[in-house]
Biopython code that builds the backbone (N, CA, C, O; Angstrom):
import numpy as np
from Bio.PDB.StructureBuilder import StructureBuilder

atoms = [
    (1, "MET", "N", (-9.772, 17.165, 9.447)),
    (1, "MET", "CA", (-9.198, 18.004, 8.322)),
    (1, "MET", "C", (-7.687, 17.502, 8.538)),
    (1, "MET", "O", (-6.867, 18.125, 7.863)),
    (2, "TYR", "N", (-7.260, 16.655, 9.222)),
    (2, "TYR", "CA", (-6.005, 16.372, 9.041)),
    (2, "TYR", "C", (-5.479, 15.355, 8.137)),
    (2, "TYR", "O", (-4.306, 14.983, 8.156)),
    (3, "ALA", "N", (-6.343, 14.931, 7.374)),
    (3, "ALA", "CA", (-5.753, 13.706, 6.378)),
    (3, "ALA", "C", (-6.562, 14.569, 4.909)),
    (3, "ALA", "O", (-7.664, 15.104, 4.796)),
    (4, "CYS", "N", (-5.372, 14.372, 3.908)),
    (4, "CYS", "CA", (-5.993, 14.758, 2.575)),
    (4, "CYS", "C", (-5.938, 13.240, 2.025)),
    (4, "CYS", "O", (-4.916, 12.554, 2.052)),
    (5, "VAL", "N", (-7.207, 12.809, 1.513)),
    (5, "VAL", "CA", (-7.436, 11.598, 0.980)),
    (5, "VAL", "C", (-7.353, 11.660, -0.570)),
    (5, "VAL", "O", (-8.106, 12.528, -1.011)),
    (6, "ARG", "N", (-6.808, 11.137, -1.315)),
    (6, "ARG", "CA", (-6.498, 11.221, -2.665)),
    (6, "ARG", "C", (-6.841, 9.995, -3.402)),
    (6, "ARG", "O", (-5.903, 9.200, -3.462)),
    (7, "PRO", "N", (-7.785, 9.674, -3.904)),
    (7, "PRO", "CA", (-8.176, 8.473, -4.775)),
    (7, "PRO", "C", (-7.443, 8.642, -6.217)),
    (7, "PRO", "O", (-7.488, 9.719, -6.811)),
    (8, "VAL", "N", (-6.846, 7.645, -6.677)),
    (8, "VAL", "CA", (-6.122, 7.622, -7.864)),
    (8, "VAL", "C", (-6.924, 7.289, -8.824)),
    (8, "VAL", "O", (-7.508, 6.232, -8.583)),
    (9, "LYS", "N", (-7.254, 7.888, -10.067)),
    (9, "LYS", "CA", (-8.127, 7.184, -11.090)),
    (9, "LYS", "C", (-7.313, 7.294, -12.351)),
    (9, "LYS", "O", (-6.586, 8.266, -12.560)),
    (10, "TYR", "N", (-7.443, 6.276, -13.200)),
    (10, "TYR", "CA", (-6.904, 6.170, -14.513)),
    (10, "TYR", "C", (-7.794, 6.761, -15.567)),
    (10, "TYR", "O", (-9.021, 6.695, -15.502)),
    (11, "PHE", "N", (-7.045, 7.418, -16.668)),
    (11, "PHE", "CA", (-7.743, 8.001, -17.679)),
    (11, "PHE", "C", (-7.447, 7.209, -18.809)),
    (11, "PHE", "O", (-6.254, 7.167, -19.110)),
    (12, "LYS", "N", (-8.294, 6.526, -19.559)),
    (12, "LYS", "CA", (-8.001, 5.794, -20.710)),
    (12, "LYS", "C", (-7.450, 6.629, -21.788)),
    (12, "LYS", "O", (-8.075, 7.611, -22.189)),
    (13, "GLY", "N", (-6.221, 6.263, -22.315)),
    (13, "GLY", "CA", (-5.167, 6.888, -23.301)),
    (13, "GLY", "C", (-4.112, 7.604, -22.657)),
    (13, "GLY", "O", (-3.166, 8.080, -23.285)),
    (14, "VAL", "N", (-4.254, 7.695, -21.385)),
    (14, "VAL", "CA", (-3.029, 8.321, -20.598)),
    (14, "VAL", "C", (-1.885, 7.277, -20.464)),
    (14, "VAL", "O", (-2.188, 6.239, -19.876)),
    (15, "PRO", "N", (-0.679, 7.396, -20.901)),
    (15, "PRO", "CA", (0.410, 6.693, -20.791)),
    (15, "PRO", "C", (0.637, 6.024, -19.175)),
    (15, "PRO", "O", (0.267, 6.704, -18.218)),
    (16, "SER", "N", (1.122, 4.967, -18.999)),
    (16, "SER", "CA", (1.051, 4.512, -17.529)),
    (16, "SER", "C", (2.094, 3.554, -17.388)),
    (16, "SER", "O", (2.173, 2.598, -18.160)),
    (17, "PRO", "N", (3.109, 3.787, -16.219)),
    (17, "PRO", "CA", (3.964, 2.486, -16.176)),
    (17, "PRO", "C", (3.510, 1.179, -15.745)),
    (17, "PRO", "O", (4.287, 0.239, -15.579)),
    (18, "VAL", "N", (2.198, 1.109, -15.554)),
    (18, "VAL", "CA", (1.573, -0.191, -14.975)),
    (18, "VAL", "C", (1.065, -0.571, -16.036)),
    (18, "VAL", "O", (0.577, 0.151, -16.905)),
    (19, "LYS", "N", (1.168, -2.009, -16.029)),
    (19, "LYS", "CA", (0.550, -2.954, -17.413)),
    (19, "LYS", "C", (-1.018, -2.938, -17.616)),
    (19, "LYS", "O", (-1.559, -3.028, -18.718)),
    (20, "GLN", "N", (-1.657, -2.816, -16.442)),
    (20, "GLN", "CA", (-3.160, -2.767, -16.389)),
    (20, "GLN", "C", (-3.776, -1.731, -15.465)),
    (20, "GLN", "O", (-4.562, -1.995, -14.555)),
    (21, "PRO", "N", (-3.332, -0.513, -15.796)),
    (21, "PRO", "CA", (-3.705, 0.805, -14.887)),
    (21, "PRO", "C", (-5.198, 0.766, -14.528)),
    (21, "PRO", "O", (-5.534, 1.080, -13.386)),
    (22, "GLN", "N", (-6.123, 0.393, -15.452)),
    (22, "GLN", "CA", (-7.754, 0.302, -15.139)),
    (22, "GLN", "C", (-7.916, -0.431, -13.935)),
    (22, "GLN", "O", (-8.861, -0.154, -13.197)),
    (23, "ASN", "N", (-6.998, -1.464, -13.598)),
    (23, "ASN", "CA", (-7.464, -2.482, -12.665)),
    (23, "ASN", "C", (-6.840, -1.971, -11.088)),
    (23, "ASN", "O", (-7.048, -2.594, -10.047)),
    (24, "MET", "N", (-6.059, -0.730, -11.192)),
    (24, "MET", "CA", (-5.579, -0.296, -9.935)),
    (24, "MET", "C", (-6.749, 0.383, -9.062)),
    (24, "MET", "O", (-7.710, 0.989, -9.534)),
    (25, "ASP", "N", (-6.496, 0.174, -7.757)),
    (25, "ASP", "CA", (-7.415, 0.657, -6.772)),
    (25, "ASP", "C", (-6.661, 1.149, -5.797)),
    (25, "ASP", "O", (-6.404, 0.457, -4.811)),
    (26, "VAL", "N", (-6.090, 2.717, -5.966)),
    (26, "VAL", "CA", (-5.126, 3.357, -4.957)),
    (26, "VAL", "C", (-5.842, 4.443, -4.403)),
    (26, "VAL", "O", (-6.550, 5.181, -5.088)),
    (27, "VAL", "N", (-5.656, 4.584, -2.988)),
    (27, "VAL", "CA", (-6.160, 5.939, -2.644)),
    (27, "VAL", "C", (-4.807, 6.162, -1.722)),
    (27, "VAL", "O", (-4.283, 5.344, -0.965)),
    (28, "ILE", "N", (-4.408, 7.494, -2.008)),
    (28, "ILE", "CA", (-3.259, 8.092, -1.200)),
    (28, "ILE", "C", (-3.689, 8.963, -0.054)),
    (28, "ILE", "O", (-4.573, 9.789, -0.282)),
    (29, "PHE", "N", (-3.135, 8.873, 1.235)),
    (29, "PHE", "CA", (-3.216, 9.572, 2.518)),
    (29, "PHE", "C", (-2.179, 10.285, 2.599)),
    (29, "PHE", "O", (-1.088, 9.730, 2.476)),
    (30, "ARG", "N", (-2.262, 11.844, 2.848)),
    (30, "ARG", "CA", (-1.256, 12.482, 3.198)),
    (30, "ARG", "C", (-1.574, 13.444, 4.533)),
    (30, "ARG", "O", (-2.638, 14.063, 4.541)),
    (31, "GLU", "N", (-0.875, 13.537, 5.384)),
    (31, "GLU", "CA", (-1.104, 14.503, 6.691)),
    (31, "GLU", "C", (-1.035, 15.779, 6.281)),
    (31, "GLU", "O", (-0.108, 16.277, 5.641)),
    (32, "ASN", "N", (-2.295, 16.460, 6.753)),
    (32, "ASN", "CA", (-2.639, 17.816, 6.197)),
    (32, "ASN", "C", (-2.354, 18.795, 7.236)),
    (32, "ASN", "O", (-2.752, 19.882, 6.818)),
    (33, "THR", "N", (-1.901, 18.897, 8.278)),
    (33, "THR", "CA", (-1.594, 19.731, 9.293)),
    (33, "THR", "C", (-0.043, 20.183, 9.483)),
    (33, "THR", "O", (0.328, 21.326, 9.752)),
    (34, "GLU", "N", (0.870, 18.925, 9.264)),
    (34, "GLU", "CA", (2.147, 18.997, 9.741)),
    (34, "GLU", "C", (2.913, 19.185, 8.317)),
    (34, "GLU", "O", (2.375, 19.352, 7.223)),
    (35, "ASP", "N", (4.313, 19.115, 8.609)),
    (35, "ASP", "CA", (5.355, 19.258, 7.344)),
    (35, "ASP", "C", (4.990, 20.509, 6.840)),
    (35, "ASP", "O", (4.757, 21.394, 7.662)),
    (36, "VAL", "N", (4.886, 20.780, 5.519)),
    (36, "VAL", "CA", (5.064, 22.256, 4.948)),
    (36, "VAL", "C", (3.824, 22.667, 5.354)),
    (36, "VAL", "O", (3.836, 23.752, 5.936)),
    (37, "TYR", "N", (2.603, 22.065, 5.211)),
    (37, "TYR", "CA", (1.275, 22.570, 5.995)),
    (37, "TYR", "C", (1.290, 23.240, 7.116)),
    (37, "TYR", "O", (0.368, 24.052, 7.192)),
    (38, "ALA", "N", (1.886, 23.208, 7.876)),
    (38, "ALA", "CA", (2.154, 23.851, 9.229)),
    (38, "ALA", "C", (2.205, 25.421, 8.763)),
    (38, "ALA", "O", (1.458, 26.187, 9.373)),
    (39, "GLY", "N", (2.923, 25.883, 7.864)),
    (39, "GLY", "CA", (2.983, 27.091, 7.700)),
    (39, "GLY", "C", (4.097, 28.054, 8.360)),
    (39, "GLY", "O", (4.155, 29.280, 8.263)),
    (40, "ILE", "N", (4.963, 27.193, 9.053)),
    (40, "ILE", "CA", (6.114, 28.160, 9.941)),
    (40, "ILE", "C", (7.226, 28.419, 9.063)),
    (40, "ILE", "O", (8.205, 27.715, 8.815)),
    (41, "GLU", "N", (6.856, 29.706, 8.582)),
    (41, "GLU", "CA", (7.994, 30.328, 7.653)),
    (41, "GLU", "C", (8.226, 31.723, 7.971)),
    (41, "GLU", "O", (7.479, 32.464, 8.610)),
    (42, "TRP", "N", (9.562, 32.045, 7.349)),
    (42, "TRP", "CA", (9.932, 33.550, 7.638)),
    (42, "TRP", "C", (10.817, 33.803, 6.440)),
    (42, "TRP", "O", (11.560, 32.940, 5.971)),
    (43, "PRO", "N", (10.668, 35.371, 5.839)),
    (43, "PRO", "CA", (11.257, 35.516, 4.646)),
    (43, "PRO", "C", (12.526, 35.723, 4.742)),
    (43, "PRO", "O", (12.962, 36.039, 5.849)),
    (44, "SER", "N", (13.421, 35.598, 3.629)),
    (44, "SER", "CA", (14.742, 35.981, 3.571)),
    (44, "SER", "C", (15.336, 37.228, 4.306)),
    (44, "SER", "O", (14.825, 38.216, 3.779)),
    (45, "GLY", "N", (15.996, 37.514, 5.067)),
    (45, "GLY", "CA", (16.266, 38.775, 5.443)),
    (45, "GLY", "C", (15.509, 39.153, 6.850)),
    (45, "GLY", "O", (15.718, 40.228, 7.412)),
    (46, "SER", "N", (14.769, 38.338, 7.270)),
    (46, "SER", "CA", (13.818, 38.892, 8.284)),
    (46, "SER", "C", (14.616, 38.545, 9.706)),
    (46, "SER", "O", (15.534, 37.733, 9.819)),
    (47, "ALA", "N", (14.050, 39.343, 10.736)),
    (47, "ALA", "CA", (14.710, 39.128, 11.958)),
    (47, "ALA", "C", (14.517, 37.591, 12.335)),
    (47, "ALA", "O", (15.446, 36.972, 12.855)),
    (48, "GLU", "N", (13.508, 37.099, 12.111)),
    (48, "GLU", "CA", (13.180, 35.687, 12.461)),
    (48, "GLU", "C", (14.056, 34.612, 12.046)),
    (48, "GLU", "O", (14.613, 33.769, 12.749)),
    (49, "ALA", "N", (14.091, 34.796, 10.639)),
    (49, "ALA", "CA", (15.082, 34.128, 9.918)),
    (49, "ALA", "C", (16.552, 34.088, 10.155)),
    (49, "ALA", "O", (17.241, 33.100, 9.902)),
    (50, "ASN", "N", (16.973, 35.130, 10.620)),
    (50, "ASN", "CA", (18.245, 35.665, 10.802)),
    (50, "ASN", "C", (18.602, 34.633, 12.421)),
    (50, "ASN", "O", (19.587, 33.935, 12.658)),
    (51, "LYS", "N", (17.620, 34.852, 13.125)),
    (51, "LYS", "CA", (17.985, 34.002, 14.495)),
    (51, "LYS", "C", (17.570, 32.696, 14.310)),
    (51, "LYS", "O", (17.999, 32.027, 15.250)),
    (52, "ILE", "N", (16.930, 32.019, 13.528)),
    (52, "ILE", "CA", (17.074, 30.732, 13.106)),
    (52, "ILE", "C", (18.202, 30.246, 12.570)),
    (52, "ILE", "O", (18.680, 29.157, 12.889)),
    (53, "ILE", "N", (18.780, 31.172, 11.567)),
    (53, "ILE", "CA", (19.866, 30.665, 10.766)),
    (53, "ILE", "C", (21.151, 30.698, 12.020)),
    (53, "ILE", "O", (22.083, 29.894, 12.009)),
    (54, "GLU", "N", (21.006, 31.631, 12.921)),
    (54, "GLU", "CA", (22.246, 31.769, 13.901)),
    (54, "GLU", "C", (21.844, 30.500, 14.965)),
    (54, "GLU", "O", (22.805, 29.951, 15.503)),
    (55, "LEU", "N", (20.830, 30.129, 15.214)),
    (55, "LEU", "CA", (20.550, 29.034, 16.159)),
    (55, "LEU", "C", (21.028, 27.652, 15.357)),
    (55, "LEU", "O", (21.638, 26.857, 16.072)),
    (56, "VAL", "N", (20.876, 27.350, 14.286)),
    (56, "VAL", "CA", (21.106, 26.275, 13.380)),
    (56, "VAL", "C", (22.609, 26.445, 13.195)),
    (56, "VAL", "O", (23.245, 25.390, 13.197)),
    (57, "LYS", "N", (23.351, 27.665, 13.022)),
    (57, "LYS", "CA", (24.831, 27.554, 13.043)),
    (57, "LYS", "C", (25.436, 27.084, 14.325)),
    (57, "LYS", "O", (26.439, 26.370, 14.317)),
    (58, "SER", "N", (24.823, 27.485, 15.475)),
    (58, "SER", "CA", (25.324, 27.369, 16.692)),
    (58, "SER", "C", (25.181, 25.694, 17.186)),
    (58, "SER", "O", (25.759, 25.208, 18.158)),
    (59, "LEU", "N", (24.352, 25.042, 16.344)),
    (59, "LEU", "CA", (24.247, 23.731, 16.291)),
    (59, "LEU", "C", (25.102, 22.658, 15.503)),
    (59, "LEU", "O", (25.047, 21.429, 15.473)),
    (60, "GLY", "N", (25.933, 23.609, 14.859)),
    (60, "GLY", "CA", (26.942, 22.853, 13.753)),
    (60, "GLY", "C", (26.268, 22.732, 12.340)),
    (60, "GLY", "O", (26.678, 21.827, 11.614)),
    (61, "LYS", "N", (25.509, 23.362, 11.990)),
    (61, "LYS", "CA", (24.790, 23.391, 10.491)),
    (61, "LYS", "C", (24.990, 24.565, 10.014)),
    (61, "LYS", "O", (25.073, 25.519, 10.788)),
    (62, "ASN", "N", (25.103, 24.725, 8.690)),
    (62, "ASN", "CA", (25.085, 25.922, 8.002)),
    (62, "ASN", "C", (24.178, 26.092, 7.032)),
    (62, "ASN", "O", (23.915, 25.279, 6.146)),
    (63, "ILE", "N", (23.605, 27.357, 7.230)),
    (63, "ILE", "CA", (22.367, 27.864, 6.055)),
    (63, "ILE", "C", (22.823, 29.012, 5.546)),
    (63, "ILE", "O", (23.184, 29.882, 6.339)),
    (64, "ARG", "N", (22.885, 29.208, 4.383)),
    (64, "ARG", "CA", (23.145, 30.765, 3.603)),
    (64, "ARG", "C", (22.724, 31.834, 4.336)),
    (64, "ARG", "O", (21.626, 31.608, 4.845)),
    (65, "PRO", "N", (23.146, 32.854, 4.575)),
    (65, "PRO", "CA", (22.715, 34.088, 5.384)),
    (65, "PRO", "C", (21.454, 34.653, 4.687)),
    (65, "PRO", "O", (20.637, 35.289, 5.353)),
    (66, "ASP", "N", (21.249, 34.412, 3.195)),
    (66, "ASP", "CA", (20.164, 35.087, 2.680)),
    (66, "ASP", "C", (19.017, 34.301, 2.300)),
    (66, "ASP", "O", (18.278, 34.586, 1.357)),
    (67, "SER", "N", (18.854, 33.047, 3.256)),
    (67, "SER", "CA", (17.994, 32.285, 3.238)),
    (67, "SER", "C", (16.856, 32.395, 3.664)),
    (67, "SER", "O", (17.059, 32.849, 4.790)),
    (68, "GLY", "N", (15.500, 32.269, 3.517)),
    (68, "GLY", "CA", (14.375, 32.222, 3.978)),
    (68, "GLY", "C", (14.216, 30.903, 4.725)),
    (68, "GLY", "O", (14.917, 29.937, 4.422)),
    (69, "ILE", "N", (13.147, 30.838, 5.866)),
    (69, "ILE", "CA", (13.354, 29.642, 6.410)),
    (69, "ILE", "C", (11.904, 29.079, 6.725)),
    (69, "ILE", "O", (11.071, 29.912, 7.081)),
    (70, "GLY", "N", (11.516, 27.747, 6.630)),
    (70, "GLY", "CA", (10.422, 27.041, 6.677)),
    (70, "GLY", "C", (10.555, 25.834, 7.427)),
    (70, "GLY", "O", (11.069, 24.888, 6.829)),
    (71, "ILE", "N", (10.183, 25.659, 8.674)),
    (71, "ILE", "CA", (9.997, 24.474, 9.449)),
    (71, "ILE", "C", (9.169, 23.659, 9.146)),
    (71, "ILE", "O", (7.982, 23.985, 9.178)),
    (72, "LYS", "N", (9.531, 22.444, 8.787)),
    (72, "LYS", "CA", (8.557, 21.200, 8.652)),
    (72, "LYS", "C", (8.351, 20.243, 9.803)),
    (72, "LYS", "O", (8.954, 19.170, 9.806)),
    (73, "PRO", "N", (7.416, 20.626, 10.913)),
    (73, "PRO", "CA", (7.337, 19.719, 11.926)),
    (73, "PRO", "C", (6.625, 18.282, 11.516)),
    (73, "PRO", "O", (5.597, 18.131, 10.856)),
    (74, "ILE", "N", (7.474, 17.277, 12.100)),
    (74, "ILE", "CA", (6.616, 15.932, 11.853)),
    (74, "ILE", "C", (6.518, 15.326, 13.177)),
    (74, "ILE", "O", (7.557, 15.218, 13.829)),
    (75, "SER", "N", (5.275, 14.863, 13.724)),
    (75, "SER", "CA", (5.324, 14.339, 14.840)),
    (75, "SER", "C", (4.762, 12.568, 14.925)),
    (75, "SER", "O", (4.052, 12.096, 14.038)),
    (76, "PRO", "N", (5.116, 11.948, 15.847)),
    (76, "PRO", "CA", (4.610, 10.659, 15.898)),
    (76, "PRO", "C", (3.089, 10.745, 15.944)),
    (76, "PRO", "O", (2.423, 9.955, 15.274)),
    (77, "THR", "N", (2.447, 11.777, 16.794)),
    (77, "THR", "CA", (1.004, 11.930, 16.938)),
    (77, "THR", "C", (0.187, 12.027, 15.656)),
    (77, "THR", "O", (-0.840, 11.405, 15.382)),
    (78, "GLY", "N", (0.906, 13.020, 14.845)),
    (78, "GLY", "CA", (0.334, 13.110, 13.441)),
    (78, "GLY", "C", (0.317, 11.917, 12.348)),
    (78, "GLY", "O", (-0.539, 11.652, 11.503)),
    (79, "SER", "N", (1.435, 11.343, 12.619)),
    (79, "SER", "CA", (1.704, 10.131, 11.683)),
    (79, "SER", "C", (0.905, 8.930, 12.129)),
    (79, "SER", "O", (0.423, 8.135, 11.322)),
    (80, "LYS", "N", (0.786, 8.828, 13.363)),
    (80, "LYS", "CA", (-0.423, 7.493, 13.806)),
    (80, "LYS", "C", (-1.434, 7.640, 13.541)),
    (80, "LYS", "O", (-2.127, 6.713, 13.120)),
    (81, "GLN", "N", (-1.989, 9.182, 13.738)),
    (81, "GLN", "CA", (-3.292, 9.411, 13.444)),
    (81, "GLN", "C", (-3.733, 9.224, 11.896)),
    (81, "GLN", "O", (-4.818, 8.810, 11.487)),
    (82, "LEU", "N", (-2.733, 9.590, 11.226)),
    (82, "LEU", "CA", (-2.986, 9.450, 9.720)),
    (82, "LEU", "C", (-2.844, 7.814, 9.251)),
    (82, "LEU", "O", (-3.472, 7.336, 8.306)),
    (83, "VAL", "N", (-2.031, 7.173, 9.979)),
    (83, "VAL", "CA", (-1.911, 5.626, 9.503)),
    (83, "VAL", "C", (-3.394, 5.012, 10.313)),
    (83, "VAL", "O", (-3.938, 4.051, 9.769)),
    (84, "ARG", "N", (-3.830, 5.408, 11.212)),
    (84, "ARG", "CA", (-5.099, 4.911, 11.916)),
    (84, "ARG", "C", (-6.282, 5.011, 10.813)),
    (84, "ARG", "O", (-6.948, 4.058, 10.408)),
    (85, "LYS", "N", (-6.400, 6.324, 10.424)),
    (85, "LYS", "CA", (-7.305, 6.658, 9.371)),
    (85, "LYS", "C", (-7.054, 6.037, 7.993)),
    (85, "LYS", "O", (-8.020, 5.898, 7.241)),
    (86, "ALA", "N", (-5.802, 5.643, 7.594)),
    (86, "ALA", "CA", (-5.917, 4.826, 6.285)),
    (86, "ALA", "C", (-6.480, 3.271, 6.719)),
    (86, "ALA", "O", (-7.247, 2.597, 6.031)),
    (87, "ILE", "N", (-5.975, 2.930, 7.865)),
    (87, "ILE", "CA", (-6.335, 1.408, 8.240)),
    (87, "ILE", "C", (-7.969, 1.410, 8.342)),
    (87, "ILE", "O", (-8.646, 0.572, 7.746)),
    (88, "GLN", "N", (-8.474, 2.339, 9.081)),
    (88, "GLN", "CA", (-10.026, 2.226, 9.194)),
    (88, "GLN", "C", (-10.617, 2.368, 7.577)),
    (88, "GLN", "O", (-11.577, 1.707, 7.182)),
    (89, "PHE", "N", (-9.974, 3.212, 6.841)),
    (89, "PHE", "CA", (-10.471, 3.269, 5.452)),
    (89, "PHE", "C", (-10.508, 1.848, 4.687)),
    (89, "PHE", "O", (-11.506, 1.453, 4.084)),
    (90, "ALA", "N", (-9.279, 1.118, 4.789)),
    (90, "ALA", "CA", (-8.974, -0.034, 4.283)),
    (90, "ALA", "C", (-10.202, -1.055, 4.696)),
    (90, "ALA", "O", (-10.965, -1.621, 3.913)),
    (91, "ILE", "N", (-10.189, -1.129, 5.991)),
    (91, "ILE", "CA", (-11.257, -2.325, 6.619)),
    (91, "ILE", "C", (-12.564, -1.722, 6.056)),
    (91, "ILE", "O", (-13.340, -2.536, 5.554)),
    (92, "THR", "N", (-12.894, -0.544, 6.063)),
    (92, "THR", "CA", (-14.301, -0.404, 5.562)),
    (92, "THR", "C", (-14.492, -0.610, 4.314)),
    (92, "THR", "O", (-15.655, -0.872, 4.010)),
    (93, "ARG", "N", (-13.546, -0.570, 3.282)),
    (93, "ARG", "CA", (-13.727, -1.127, 1.869)),
    (93, "ARG", "C", (-13.218, -2.585, 1.618)),
    (93, "ARG", "O", (-13.019, -2.979, 0.469)),
    (94, "ASN", "N", (-12.967, -3.544, 2.943)),
    (94, "ASN", "CA", (-12.449, -4.699, 2.799)),
    (94, "ASN", "C", (-11.288, -5.000, 1.928)),
    (94, "ASN", "O", (-11.163, -5.987, 1.203)),
    (95, "ALA", "N", (-10.456, -4.022, 2.092)),
    (95, "ALA", "CA", (-9.252, -4.126, 1.055)),
    (95, "ALA", "C", (-8.454, -5.376, 1.537)),
    (95, "ALA", "O", (-8.527, -5.866, 2.664)),
    (96, "ILE", "N", (-7.743, -5.778, 0.587)),
    (96, "ILE", "CA", (-7.129, -7.041, 0.568)),
    (96, "ILE", "C", (-5.573, -6.789, 0.795)),
    (96, "ILE", "O", (-4.826, -7.713, 1.120)),
    (97, "ALA", "N", (-5.214, -5.740, 0.641)),
    (97, "ALA", "CA", (-3.825, -5.148, 0.740)),
    (97, "ALA", "C", (-3.750, -3.598, 1.401)),
    (97, "ALA", "O", (-4.681, -2.835, 1.142)),
    (98, "LEU", "N", (-2.661, -3.140, 2.241)),
    (98, "LEU", "CA", (-2.428, -2.100, 2.494)),
    (98, "LEU", "C", (-1.138, -1.644, 2.665)),
    (98, "LEU", "O", (-0.610, -1.488, 3.766)),
    (99, "PRO", "N", (-0.557, -1.399, 1.463)),
    (99, "PRO", "CA", (0.857, -1.077, 1.210)),
    (99, "PRO", "C", (1.077, 0.377, 1.606)),
    (99, "PRO", "O", (0.234, 1.214, 1.281)),
    (100, "TRP", "N", (2.366, 0.786, 2.415)),
    (100, "TRP", "CA", (2.263, 2.066, 2.618)),
    (100, "TRP", "C", (3.689, 2.671, 2.611)),
    (100, "TRP", "O", (4.572, 1.827, 2.464)),
    (101, "SER", "N", (4.081, 3.891, 2.732)),
    (101, "SER", "CA", (5.279, 4.280, 2.726)),
    (101, "SER", "C", (5.049, 5.564, 3.865)),
    (101, "SER", "O", (4.009, 6.220, 3.812)),
    (102, "ILE", "N", (6.041, 5.843, 4.831)),
    (102, "ILE", "CA", (5.738, 6.583, 5.878)),
    (102, "ILE", "C", (7.262, 7.426, 5.535)),
    (102, "ILE", "O", (8.279, 6.787, 5.264)),
    (103, "ARG", "N", (7.242, 8.701, 5.586)),
    (103, "ARG", "CA", (8.521, 9.494, 5.400)),
    (103, "ARG", "C", (9.214, 9.680, 6.733)),
    (103, "ARG", "O", (10.439, 9.797, 6.732)),
    (104, "ALA", "N", (8.465, 9.722, 7.997)),
    (104, "ALA", "CA", (9.078, 10.000, 9.185)),
    (104, "ALA", "C", (8.099, 9.864, 10.293)),
    (104, "ALA", "O", (7.129, 10.610, 10.431)),
    (105, "ILE", "N", (8.448, 8.725, 11.191)),
    (105, "ILE", "CA", (8.041, 8.523, 12.457)),
    (105, "ILE", "C", (8.862, 8.254, 13.651)),
    (105, "ILE", "O", (9.544, 7.230, 13.614)),
    (106, "SER", "N", (8.919, 9.046, 14.778)),
    (106, "SER", "CA", (9.933, 8.912, 15.902)),
    (106, "SER", "C", (9.511, 7.850, 16.699)),
    (106, "SER", "O", (10.163, 7.525, 17.691)),
]
sb = StructureBuilder()
sb.init_structure("model")
sb.init_model(0)
sb.init_chain("A")
sb.init_seg("    ")
for serial, (resi, resn, name, xyz) in enumerate(atoms, 1):
    if name == "N":
        sb.init_residue(resn, " ", resi, " ")
    sb.init_atom(name, np.array(xyz, "f"), 0.0, 1.0, " ", f" {name:<3s}", serial, name[0])
structure = sb.get_structure()
């Protein structure tokens, strides 16, 4: 359940920036357990949010005092697991190319 696999489909008549969208074969892989999906959040004004704000302040960064806090953890473990899943998918489909973009890997 760590991978969100999203095949992209073209619908005839829908505008597209691609010249021949009907010839596209694209599948998007997104990590499903880290980043915003981790659900590490505290509402504005909560004791937990205030503690995080103070901690961040002690590290030299500023967050508005009335902010809610959401933490987006991203690990090499989760990123590499997702990349392996995408590569395995491409191999099983005999893909001729595997372009990718990764937001963060340490």
